[in-house]
MDAnalysis code that builds the backbone (N, CA, C; Angstrom):
import MDAnalysis as mda
import numpy as np

u = mda.Universe.empty(456, n_residues=152, atom_resindex=np.repeat(np.arange(152), 3), trajectory=True)
u.add_TopologyAttr("name", ["N", "CA", "C"] * 152)
u.add_TopologyAttr("resid", np.arange(1, 153))
u.add_TopologyAttr("resname", ["UNK", "UNK", "UNK", "UNK", "UNK", "UNK", "UNK", "UNK", "UNK", "UNK", "UNK", "UNK", "UNK", "UNK", "UNK", "UNK", "UNK", "UNK", "UNK", "UNK", "UNK", "UNK", "UNK", "UNK", "UNK", "UNK", "UNK", "UNK", "UNK", "UNK", "UNK", "UNK", "UNK", "UNK", "UNK", "UNK", "UNK", "UNK", "UNK", "UNK", "UNK", "UNK", "UNK", "UNK", "UNK", "UNK", "UNK", "UNK", "UNK", "UNK", "UNK", "UNK", "UNK", "UNK", "UNK", "UNK", "UNK", "UNK", "UNK", "UNK", "UNK", "UNK", "UNK", "UNK", "UNK", "UNK", "UNK", "UNK", "UNK", "UNK", "UNK", "UNK", "UNK", "UNK", "UNK", "UNK", "UNK", "UNK", "UNK", "UNK", "UNK", "UNK", "UNK", "UNK", "UNK", "UNK", "UNK", "UNK", "UNK", "UNK", "UNK", "UNK", "UNK", "UNK", "UNK", "UNK", "UNK", "UNK", "UNK", "UNK", "UNK", "UNK", "UNK", "UNK", "UNK", "UNK", "UNK", "UNK", "UNK", "UNK", "UNK", "UNK", "UNK", "UNK", "UNK", "UNK", "UNK", "UNK", "UNK", "UNK", "UNK", "UNK", "UNK", "UNK", "UNK", "UNK", "UNK", "UNK", "UNK", "UNK", "UNK", "UNK", "UNK", "UNK", "UNK", "UNK", "UNK", "UNK", "UNK", "UNK", "UNK", "UNK", "UNK", "UNK", "UNK", "UNK", "UNK", "UNK", "UNK", "UNK", "UNK", "UNK"])
u.atoms.positions = np.array([
    [14.957, -10.383, -57.882],
    [14.026, -11.010, -57.010],
    [12.638, -11.120, -57.767],
    [12.228, -12.299, -58.072],
    [11.006, -12.599, -58.942],
    [9.848, -12.747, -57.995],
    [8.622, -12.575, -58.627],
    [7.507, -12.862, -57.958],
    [7.410, -14.584, -57.513],
    [6.597, -14.717, -56.505],
    [6.510, -16.019, -55.933],
    [5.198, -16.641, -56.960],
    [5.214, -17.815, -56.835],
    [3.912, -18.546, -57.687],
    [2.896, -18.210, -57.288],
    [2.426, -17.993, -56.039],
    [1.210, -17.598, -55.669],
    [0.833, -16.137, -55.891],
    [1.780, -15.079, -56.034],
    [1.667, -13.904, -56.485],
    [1.222, -13.900, -57.753],
    [1.955, -14.521, -58.881],
    [1.697, -14.625, -60.032],
    [0.359, -15.040, -60.353],
    [0.131, -16.163, -59.770],
    [-1.409, -16.933, -60.009],
    [-2.323, -15.935, -59.444],
    [-2.276, -15.320, -58.270],
    [-3.328, -14.381, -57.996],
    [-3.461, -13.161, -58.633],
    [-2.462, -12.649, -59.164],
    [-2.451, -11.351, -59.990],
    [-3.212, -11.705, -61.448],
    [-2.875, -12.914, -62.045],
    [-3.432, -13.160, -63.373],
    [-4.908, -13.632, -62.986],
    [-5.202, -14.508, -61.928],
    [-6.470, -14.761, -61.599],
    [-7.428, -13.479, -61.759],
    [-7.113, -12.646, -60.724],
    [-7.844, -11.437, -60.508],
    [-7.863, -10.655, -61.797],
    [-6.901, -10.506, -62.515],
    [-6.922, -9.642, -63.942],
    [-7.896, -10.200, -64.934],
    [-7.702, -11.744, -65.220],
    [-8.305, -12.423, -66.323],
    [-10.069, -12.269, -65.828],
    [-10.207, -12.691, -64.534],
    [-11.377, -12.637, -64.155],
    [-12.246, -11.271, -64.263],
    [-11.283, -10.158, -64.016],
    [-11.959, -8.838, -64.237],
    [-12.291, -8.542, -65.788],
    [-11.571, -9.158, -66.686],
    [-12.103, -9.036, -68.201],
    [-13.291, -9.752, -68.341],
    [-13.532, -10.809, -67.615],
    [-14.871, -11.477, -67.824],
    [-16.097, -11.003, -67.063],
    [-15.741, -10.679, -65.716],
    [-16.898, -10.281, -64.762],
    [-16.583, -8.672, -64.565],
    [-17.461, -7.856, -65.145],
    [-17.174, -6.484, -64.648],
    [-17.329, -6.012, -63.275],
    [-16.446, -5.577, -62.654],
    [-16.399, -5.200, -61.108],
    [-15.566, -3.885, -61.154],
    [-16.440, -3.016, -60.351],
    [-15.858, -1.495, -60.155],
    [-15.198, -1.579, -58.760],
    [-14.439, -2.397, -58.236],
    [-14.013, -2.292, -56.862],
    [-12.328, -2.058, -57.264],
    [-11.670, -1.220, -56.570],
    [-10.172, -1.099, -56.737],
    [-9.473, -1.940, -55.740],
    [-10.055, -2.579, -54.798],
    [-9.447, -3.169, -53.770],
    [-9.254, -4.756, -54.161],
    [-8.074, -5.352, -53.951],
    [-8.057, -6.588, -54.404],
    [-8.820, -7.798, -53.437],
    [-8.777, -7.280, -52.178],
    [-9.700, -8.070, -51.292],
    [-11.129, -8.017, -51.670],
    [-11.776, -6.937, -51.818],
    [-13.141, -6.784, -52.244],
    [-13.308, -7.426, -53.658],
    [-12.271, -7.534, -54.603],
    [-12.405, -7.843, -55.827],
    [-12.432, -9.575, -55.640],
    [-11.630, -10.142, -54.899],
    [-11.699, -11.533, -54.724],
    [-12.909, -11.999, -54.131],
    [-13.502, -11.193, -53.296],
    [-14.706, -11.599, -52.485],
    [-15.850, -11.519, -53.412],
    [-15.899, -10.742, -54.337],
    [-16.953, -10.460, -55.390],
    [-16.863, -11.772, -56.343],
    [-15.507, -12.221, -56.705],
    [-15.354, -13.360, -57.419],
    [-15.667, -14.737, -56.808],
    [-15.008, -14.826, -55.688],
    [-14.861, -16.160, -55.173],
    [-15.972, -16.421, -54.006],
    [-16.614, -15.378, -53.654],
    [-17.670, -15.348, -52.577],
    [-16.961, -15.005, -51.147],
    [-18.003, -14.792, -50.369],
    [-17.522, -13.913, -49.139],
    [-16.366, -14.761, -48.236],
    [-16.651, -16.006, -47.899],
    [-15.600, -16.706, -47.261],
    [-14.064, -16.907, -47.919],
    [-14.325, -17.502, -49.226],
    [-13.123, -17.815, -49.952],
    [-12.367, -16.407, -50.435],
    [-13.298, -15.643, -50.572],
    [-12.672, -14.255, -51.009],
    [-11.864, -13.490, -49.924],
    [-12.286, -13.745, -48.745],
    [-11.633, -13.203, -47.546],
    [-10.314, -14.094, -47.205],
    [-10.530, -15.346, -47.383],
    [-9.162, -16.287, -47.090],
    [-8.188, -15.928, -48.165],
    [-8.690, -15.769, -49.535],
    [-7.706, -15.468, -50.517],
    [-7.225, -14.027, -50.332],
    [-7.785, -13.067, -50.078],
    [-7.230, -11.736, -49.662],
    [-6.399, -11.838, -48.575],
    [-6.549, -12.461, -47.403],
    [-5.520, -12.750, -46.323],
    [-4.413, -13.386, -46.721],
    [-4.481, -14.537, -47.453],
    [-3.356, -15.222, -47.832],
    [-2.464, -14.382, -48.717],
    [-3.105, -13.504, -49.677],
    [-2.322, -12.572, -50.547],
    [-1.708, -11.396, -49.623],
    [-2.452, -10.906, -48.784],
    [-1.511, -9.849, -47.936],
    [-0.618, -10.512, -47.139],
    [-0.748, -11.689, -46.482],
    [0.415, -12.217, -45.801],
    [1.545, -12.677, -46.888],
    [1.329, -13.098, -48.001],
    [2.320, -13.482, -48.906],
    [3.110, -12.227, -49.257],
    [2.361, -10.943, -49.541],
    [3.035, -9.977, -49.777],
    [3.954, -9.403, -48.791],
    [3.408, -9.420, -47.572],
    [4.203, -8.963, -46.447],
    [5.436, -9.742, -46.209],
    [5.457, -11.183, -46.194],
    [6.459, -12.111, -46.174],
    [7.337, -11.815, -47.239],
    [7.109, -11.661, -48.681],
    [8.038, -11.312, -49.575],
    [8.630, -10.004, -49.530],
    [8.049, -9.019, -49.054],
    [8.641, -7.677, -48.760],
    [9.634, -7.945, -47.599],
    [9.346, -8.692, -46.668],
    [10.228, -8.757, -45.476],
    [11.564, -9.437, -45.925],
    [11.270, -10.598, -46.676],
    [12.525, -11.395, -47.178],
    [13.278, -10.215, -48.010],
    [12.745, -9.654, -48.908],
    [13.508, -8.690, -49.829],
    [14.114, -7.704, -49.095],
    [13.594, -7.070, -48.115],
    [14.213, -6.021, -47.314],
    [15.304, -6.713, -46.612],
    [14.971, -7.861, -45.926],
    [16.444, -8.552, -45.174],
    [17.462, -8.768, -46.268],
    [17.118, -9.386, -47.383],
    [18.362, -9.611, -48.490],
    [19.091, -8.114, -48.868],
    [18.297, -7.082, -48.948],
    [19.122, -5.749, -49.130],
    [19.647, -5.234, -48.169],
    [19.336, -5.568, -46.880],
    [19.970, -5.215, -45.541],
    [21.346, -6.127, -45.450],
    [21.156, -7.242, -45.896],
    [22.498, -8.158, -45.797],
    [23.393, -7.578, -46.822],
    [23.084, -7.375, -47.878],
    [24.028, -6.739, -48.978],
    [24.592, -5.480, -48.472],
    [23.867, -4.362, -47.765],
    [24.321, -3.315, -47.408],
    [25.296, -3.299, -46.066],
    [24.896, -4.093, -45.389],
    [25.719, -4.435, -44.056],
    [26.697, -5.250, -44.506],
    [26.809, -6.149, -45.253],
    [27.858, -7.054, -45.434],
    [28.909, -6.471, -46.444],
    [28.435, -5.595, -47.261],
    [29.432, -5.050, -48.117],
    [29.825, -3.630, -48.159],
    [29.059, -2.919, -47.453],
    [29.208, -1.368, -47.347],
    [29.315, -0.886, -45.967],
    [28.302, -1.500, -45.031],
    [28.310, -0.739, -43.645],
    [28.340, -1.900, -42.600],
    [29.475, -2.442, -42.394],
    [29.437, -3.685, -41.556],
    [29.166, -3.347, -39.978],
    [29.570, -2.110, -39.573],
    [29.133, -1.740, -37.915],
    [27.792, -1.206, -37.937],
    [26.908, -1.058, -39.014],
    [25.573, -0.445, -38.871],
    [24.595, -1.667, -38.606],
    [23.632, -1.342, -37.674],
    [22.603, -2.293, -37.202],
    [21.748, -2.641, -38.532],
    [21.311, -3.837, -38.721],
    [20.582, -4.189, -39.666],
    [19.134, -3.477, -39.702],
    [18.712, -3.079, -38.336],
    [17.476, -2.552, -38.130],
    [17.471, -1.241, -38.632],
    [18.580, -0.450, -38.675],
    [18.764, 0.932, -39.126],
    [18.610, 0.971, -40.646],
    [19.182, -0.075, -41.109],
    [19.414, -0.085, -42.700],
    [17.880, -0.411, -43.283],
    [17.250, -1.538, -42.584],
    [15.944, -1.852, -42.906],
    [15.061, -0.552, -42.820],
    [15.093, 0.065, -41.724],
    [14.286, 1.317, -41.415],
    [14.390, 2.309, -42.358],
    [15.601, 2.571, -42.692],
    [15.820, 3.654, -43.606],
    [15.456, 3.167, -45.069],
    [15.619, 2.024, -45.433],
    [15.051, 1.619, -46.696],
    [13.546, 1.712, -46.907],
    [12.707, 1.216, -45.698],
    [11.435, 1.178, -45.852],
    [10.949, 2.797, -45.775],
    [11.669, 3.511, -44.977],
    [11.270, 4.996, -44.996],
    [11.421, 5.698, -46.314],
    [12.360, 5.277, -46.887],
    [12.644, 6.040, -48.338],
    [11.668, 5.569, -49.267],
    [11.166, 4.198, -49.250],
    [10.296, 3.685, -50.106],
    [8.987, 4.164, -49.848],
    [8.601, 4.318, -48.609],
    [7.329, 5.153, -48.271],
    [7.275, 6.508, -48.707],
    [8.297, 7.401, -48.560],
    [8.487, 8.514, -49.130],
    [8.266, 8.537, -50.646],
    [8.845, 7.648, -51.438],
    [8.611, 7.522, -52.769],
    [7.262, 7.157, -53.386],
    [6.732, 6.174, -52.493],
    [5.359, 5.864, -52.767],
    [4.439, 7.025, -52.556],
    [4.476, 7.677, -51.494],
    [3.844, 8.813, -51.073],
    [3.984, 9.932, -52.081],
    [5.157, 10.324, -52.624],
    [5.288, 11.229, -53.606],
    [4.924, 10.968, -54.997],
    [4.997, 9.736, -55.269],
    [4.441, 9.307, -56.661],
    [5.725, 9.099, -57.576],
    [5.263, 8.750, -58.851],
    [6.482, 8.478, -59.889],
    [7.225, 9.593, -60.074],
    [6.670, 10.848, -59.927],
    [7.437, 12.173, -60.305],
    [8.733, 12.390, -59.166],
    [8.492, 11.728, -58.133],
    [9.587, 11.789, -56.958],
    [10.665, 10.792, -57.333],
    [10.385, 9.686, -57.971],
    [11.244, 8.721, -58.306],
    [12.054, 9.213, -59.265],
    [11.344, 9.773, -60.484],
    [11.971, 10.161, -61.645],
    [13.092, 11.533, -61.230],
    [12.594, 12.282, -60.455],
    [13.444, 13.434, -60.014],
    [14.625, 13.080, -59.242],
    [14.486, 11.915, -58.343],
    [15.750, 11.340, -57.637],
    [16.735, 10.678, -58.745],
    [16.097, 10.052, -59.568],
    [16.974, 9.486, -60.824],
    [17.665, 10.622, -61.569],
    [16.920, 11.620, -61.655],
    [17.659, 12.885, -62.418],
    [18.675, 13.342, -61.633],
    [18.602, 13.236, -60.376],
    [19.746, 13.893, -59.563],
    [20.847, 12.909, -59.202],
    [20.368, 11.615, -59.106],
    [21.462, 10.621, -58.714],
    [22.260, 9.910, -59.857],
    [21.713, 9.780, -61.014],
    [22.537, 9.371, -61.976],
    [23.684, 9.989, -62.418],
    [23.594, 11.367, -62.583],
    [24.785, 12.123, -62.972],
    [25.942, 11.870, -61.900],
    [25.374, 11.876, -60.696],
    [26.285, 11.668, -59.505],
    [27.070, 10.362, -59.730],
    [26.256, 9.353, -60.064],
    [26.815, 8.127, -60.256],
    [27.707, 8.073, -61.326],
    [27.375, 8.501, -62.386],
    [28.236, 8.594, -63.656],
    [29.722, 9.398, -63.396],
    [29.546, 10.555, -62.611],
    [30.451, 11.225, -62.266],
    [31.513, 10.569, -61.375],
    [31.044, 9.832, -60.389],
    [31.887, 9.046, -59.452],
    [32.653, 7.901, -60.246],
    [31.808, 7.336, -61.040],
    [32.580, 6.160, -61.801],
    [33.678, 6.754, -62.627],
    [33.273, 7.843, -63.334],
    [34.492, 8.414, -64.249],
    [35.727, 8.673, -63.462],
    [35.204, 9.322, -62.392],
    [36.476, 9.758, -61.479],
    [37.247, 8.580, -60.940],
    [36.643, 7.521, -60.434],
    [37.311, 6.388, -60.225],
    [38.198, 5.738, -61.117],
    [37.688, 5.848, -62.469],
    [38.415, 5.267, -63.597],
    [39.594, 6.174, -63.780],
    [39.549, 7.539, -63.789],
    [40.521, 8.372, -64.029],
    [41.560, 8.343, -63.033],
    [41.174, 8.110, -61.637],
    [42.208, 7.975, -60.660],
    [42.917, 6.721, -60.758],
    [42.358, 5.598, -61.163],
    [42.952, 4.445, -61.183],
    [44.001, 4.242, -62.441],
    [43.770, 5.234, -63.567],
    [44.619, 5.038, -64.653],
    [45.960, 5.057, -64.384],
    [46.846, 5.797, -63.773],
    [48.099, 5.692, -63.480],
    [48.714, 4.346, -62.819],
    [47.729, 3.501, -62.134],
    [48.094, 2.341, -61.575],
    [47.879, 1.263, -62.834],
    [47.426, 1.516, -63.591],
    [47.164, 0.568, -64.641],
    [48.432, 0.088, -65.530],
    [48.700, -1.016, -65.670],
    [50.025, -1.548, -66.249],
    [49.637, -2.583, -67.093],
    [49.689, -2.398, -68.543],
    [49.217, -3.503, -69.473],
    [50.161, -4.693, -69.241],
    [51.529, -4.417, -68.815],
    [52.364, -5.615, -68.779],
    [51.944, -6.608, -67.700],
    [51.258, -6.217, -66.827],
    [50.609, -7.330, -65.752],
    [49.591, -7.931, -66.323],
    [48.997, -7.770, -67.503],
    [47.892, -8.577, -67.982],
    [48.613, -9.652, -69.003],
    [48.785, -10.792, -68.539],
    [49.327, -11.709, -69.349],
    [48.192, -12.946, -69.459],
    [48.101, -13.383, -70.664],
    [47.192, -14.651, -70.726],
    [47.667, -15.849, -70.384],
    [47.058, -16.691, -70.049],
    [47.479, -18.052, -69.773],
    [47.532, -18.963, -71.094],
    [48.617, -19.655, -71.347],
    [48.696, -20.396, -72.678],
    [47.517, -21.476, -72.734],
    [47.076, -21.788, -71.319],
    [45.943, -22.713, -71.435],
    [44.586, -22.112, -71.672],
    [44.311, -20.882, -70.881],
    [43.138, -20.291, -70.919],
    [43.078, -19.369, -71.979],
    [44.032, -18.371, -72.289],
    [43.957, -17.327, -73.292],
    [43.436, -16.286, -72.506],
    [43.405, -14.991, -73.327],
    [43.095, -13.831, -72.649],
    [41.700, -13.661, -72.428],
    [40.609, -14.140, -73.409],
    [39.128, -13.878, -72.890],
    [38.876, -14.635, -71.833],
    [39.407, -15.980, -71.773],
    [38.918, -16.835, -70.783],
    [39.271, -16.331, -69.202],
    [40.424, -15.623, -69.217],
    [40.733, -15.029, -67.953],
    [39.561, -13.909, -67.507],
    [39.245, -13.068, -68.348],
    [38.170, -12.190, -68.171],
    [36.778, -12.850, -67.604],
    [36.569, -13.882, -68.281],
    [35.187, -14.626, -67.969],
    [35.470, -15.361, -66.744],
    [36.554, -15.597, -66.150],
    [36.831, -16.240, -65.054],
    [37.053, -15.474, -63.874],
    [37.331, -14.156, -64.077],
    [37.514, -13.178, -63.031],
    [36.124, -12.551, -62.703],
    [35.070, -12.402, -63.675],
    [33.935, -11.617, -63.487],
    [33.165, -12.231, -62.440],
    [33.015, -13.454, -62.334],
    [32.186, -14.120, -61.184],
    [32.886, -13.880, -59.781],
    [34.056, -13.721, -59.697],
    [34.914, -13.585, -58.496],
    [34.648, -12.127, -58.027],
    [34.318, -11.398, -59.036],
    [34.201, -9.773, -58.395],
    [32.644, -9.433, -57.944],
    [31.785, -10.458, -58.415],
    [30.274, -10.209, -58.112],
    [30.037, -10.591, -56.497],
    [29.100, -9.781, -56.104],
    [28.758, -9.973, -54.453],
    [27.710, -11.227, -54.447],
    [28.068, -12.160, -53.678],
    [27.077, -13.471, -53.314],
    [26.229, -13.075, -52.384],
])
């Protein structure tokens, strides 16, 4: 999910102006007030906050659609979004170290489960079932199967 055009514009506008005009405010709203004036700065800050809230809402909804549609079909979407927001709030509150420690814990678990799945599926693998089509050839079959296995 990329940034919207407005977010990109506002980020670069505020940062480039900060290089030209020395301002010692940490808040984007105060920053834009100082650059654009009181009224335009407040309007710019309000639009920026509304845009960020809307973008975060859309992203949360897309994530919840993925989780509910692919993994937890009987779970209410409100519960999935609430859990996502709660975990993100704890991560932001804890800082970068919490995210790093969580990755340190979860990546070996993920790798172990991936290896376990591959090992358990090895007896079911039969190379005779993998036959290339004379029209497509073996590599083309792989390239045609991969988009079918991705989640839309």
